[in-house]
C-alpha angles and dihedrals in degrees: 000000000000098000119078140184115291093021117138110237138181122222113238100185143018132047092315095052112157096018123119131217145155122269109246097188141341127233104203104151120120096258096047093056099221106303133161134203113223121202113251095357133102092021120179132185115251126191110227121201121223111268098204134028112274092024119116127236117239145188115246132188113233132182111238128206118266129197118267089234089064094060134060127201117248110220111237093215103045097023095224129121106257146169119250132232125192126226122196117210110178105305096341123094115200131187117233130196112241093211104048102012094234122147116251116213 
């Protein structure tokens, strides 16, 4: 997967189309089918039951995972949403911006 934790991404589809946010964590195992959770985007309301007696239940907003195909990385150097290429130098694999050619850490 070409998107990693702490990357800045732009939403391409859904109710938050066009907004940007930071990736909180990546779900890349076989059963999760390459999804990411973006901070402040794709929020849904969740009903939470009371944990202890006497405590009230509540409705909380939670960020849900979104498919990797619905987000695009924003290059830190040029600031534009871009595709990513990978370059292998010896044993190191680096990500490179397709628009400006800068290396992405």
